[in-house]
N, C-alpha and C positions, 0 to 999 in steps of 0.2 A: 581395279575398276568396281564401281558400285553395282548394286543389284538391279539397277534400272533395266526395264524390259523393253516395252514398245509403246509407251504412252503417246509419243508424238511421231511414231514411225509413219512415213508416207506423207507427212504434212509440210516438210521443210520448204519445198518449192512454192507452196501457197503461202506459207508463213512469211517468206521474204517479200512476196509481191502484194499480199492483201492484208496482212496483220497490221492493224493501226499502230503507228509508232507513238512517240511522245512529243508533245508540242515544244516549241522553242522556249516557252516560259519555264518548262521543267529543267532544261539544261542550263538556263540562266540562273535558276534557283540553285542548282548544284554548284555551279562555279562560284556563286556569291556566298552561299552559306558555308561551304567548305574551303573557301579561298584557294581554289584549284589553280595551280601554276604549271608552267611548261616543264618543270622538273618532277612533277608528281606522277605516281603510278595509281591506276585504278583497277580493281578486280570486278568484272561483271559476271556474277554467278547466275547460272540458268539463263545464259545470254541469248538463247534462240538463234536467230540468224543475224543478230547484231543491232537490234532496234535501239539499244542504248550505247553499245560499244562503238559503233561506227560514228554516230554524231558527236560523241564525246572525245574521240581519238585526236581531233585537231586541237584540243585544248590542253593536253597533257603529254608527258614523255612517253608513256606506254599504257595500253589497256590490255589486261589479261582476260580473255573471254572464255568462259567454261560452260559447257553444256553436256549432259550425258548422252544425248542423241547424236551419233556420228553424222547423220544427214544434215542436222542443223549446223554443225561446225563446217562441213564441206560447203554448204550454201553460203554461210557467213564469210568464208574465205573468198568466195567469188564476189560477194558484195564489196568487200574491202579492196580487192584487186581492181574492180571496175571503178572504184573511187580513188585509186592511186594512194591508198593508205598502207603504209608499211610498218606501223608501230602498234599493231594489234597482234598479240600472241594467242593463237587458238588452241584450246586444250579440250579433248574429249574427257569429260569427268563431271561429277556432280558434287553436291554438298557432302555426301558420304565419303568422298575421296579426300576431303580436306586433311584429315589426320595423317594419311599416308603421304600426301604431297609436302606438308609441313614447310620446312625451310626452302624447298625448291621454288616455292612461289615467291618468297621474299615478303617485304612489307608494303603496305598500301596506305595512301592518304584517304582513299574512299573505296567502299565496297557497295556496288549497286546490285539490286535484285529486282528485275522487272517482270511482274505478273508470273512469278514462279515460287515465291516464298511458301505458298500454301501446299506445294508438292514436297516440301522438305520437312525433316525433323527440326522444327523451328527452335526449340530450346538448345539442342546440341549444335545446330548450325551457328547460332549466335555465340555460343561459347567458343567454338573454333575460330570464328571470324574475329572475335575480340583480340585474340592473340596475334592476328595478322595485320592489325591496323595500327598505324603510328599514333603516338600520344595525342597529336592535335587533329586526328582524323575521325572518321565516323562511317555510318552506314545509311543508305537511302533505299527504302523498300517502296516500290511503286506498282500500281496496277490500273488497268482500264476496266470499265464496266463490261460485263459479259452479256452476250445474247441470251444466255440462260436466265439471267436475273433481270434484264431490262423489261419494263412494263409501260413505257411511255406511249407506245404505238401498237395498233392491232397486228401489224405484220410480225412483231416479235412473238406474240402469242401463237400466231399461225405457224411460224418456223418451229417453235418448240413442240407443237402438236405433231407436226410431220416427223420431226426427229424421234419422238416417242413411238410413233406408228412403226417406223422402220427399225428402231434400235432398242425399244423397250422403255419402261417407265424409269428405270435407274439411269442416271447420267453416266455415260461411258467414259472411260479413260484408257484408250488403246484396247487391249484385250481384256482389261479389268473394268472396274467401276470407280467412280469418283467418291471417295470416302475420306473426308477430312474432318478432324475434330473442330467443332464450331466455337473456337476460341479466337478472339480478335488478335491480330498481330501486335497491337499495342500492349496487350496483357503480357505477351511473351517478352517483349522488349523491356517493359517496366520491371520484370522479375530478373532480367539479365544484368550483366556487369556494366552495360552502357548507362550513361548518365542522362544528360539533358535530352529531351525528346520534343519534337515539333511535328505537327501535321500540316499538310498542304492539299488544297483542292482546286481543281480547274475544270469548269464546266465548258463543254464544247458542243456545238451543233453543226452538222454538215449534211450535205446531200450525197447519197451513196447509190451507185447503180446496182442493178440486180446481179450483174457479173461480179462486182466487188463483194457483195453480200455472200454469194456462193463461194467465192474464193476465200473469204474470211472464215466461213464455216469449215472449209476443207483444211484450214490451218489449225483447227482446234483438236484437242484430244478426244472430244465427244462425237465428232462427225467428220473425221478425215477419211480419205479414200481407203486407207487400211482398215478402218473400223467398218465402213460401209460394205467393202468387198464387192461382191457381184450385185448388190442392191444399189450401187452408186448411180447408175443411169436412171433407174426408175425413181429414185429419191430426188434427183435433180429435176427430172421432168415434172413430177408432181409439185415440187416446190415452185418451179417457174409458173405453172398453171395457177396455183393457189394465189400467188402474189399478183399475177396478172388480173385475177378476178377482183383484187382489192385496189386495182388501178395503180399498182406499183411496178408495172412492167418496164418503165424507163428508169425512174429513180425514186428515192423515198427519203424522208427525213429521218436522220439518226442523231440521237443526242445522248450524252452521258457524262460521267465525271472521270477525270484522271486524278488519282489520289496518290499521296506519298507520305511516308513516315520517315523523318530524319532523326538520327540519334548520334550522339558524340561519345567518344571514349572518355573524355574529361568534361567537367562542368564548364570550364572557361572556354 
């Protein structure tokens, strides 16, 4: 098992209910670009509670869903059971476990990584995944905009200020802090053994309730109940009051991009 500690401890229940998934257009893109068929296998690495694994399972023979947080895997299994999906194999493990799992995982037409690649040793992960992917397959790395980076609306600034007030200036990641080398994913892929690479972008606008916003915050590594601890109730109370003053007590406009990088093992 990898040296994963507690980055998403306490967040799984909120992750399953409030973390934004990926639009239908993303799944249509995967099926089209990688010619996914009913006999194919997919590895969803850093699967969370199944935001990619569950919607994709109906299009392939098997999805292997891996995440280092046991709570995420347990919640994902519940989501799959409620959806009567029996072709998802759930594994507690992360990218650092790939060398040890090796042949046990088998080969895959596609590997997906949703809003998780930044947590991994990106160079080593790409090297390990290259060996697991069939000759005509590839990898899809996707992510959503974060509350931490969004600036389209004043409520986003207000949320960040309250997070800093309760948790400090450094962005938290469980009991640690968020510290990622500022190199774009594309640069790692360009230097890897993967060949052809494409990017994809989908802009979406939606209305989100205050409860959904708070639930989404609790799904993150930076402001989940484990991180907040005994400050949780005071944090939530102040956040509700602050957003109410901005007239966001009922719902508010949220917009951002869903992005993805697709890469293939071969040029053709």
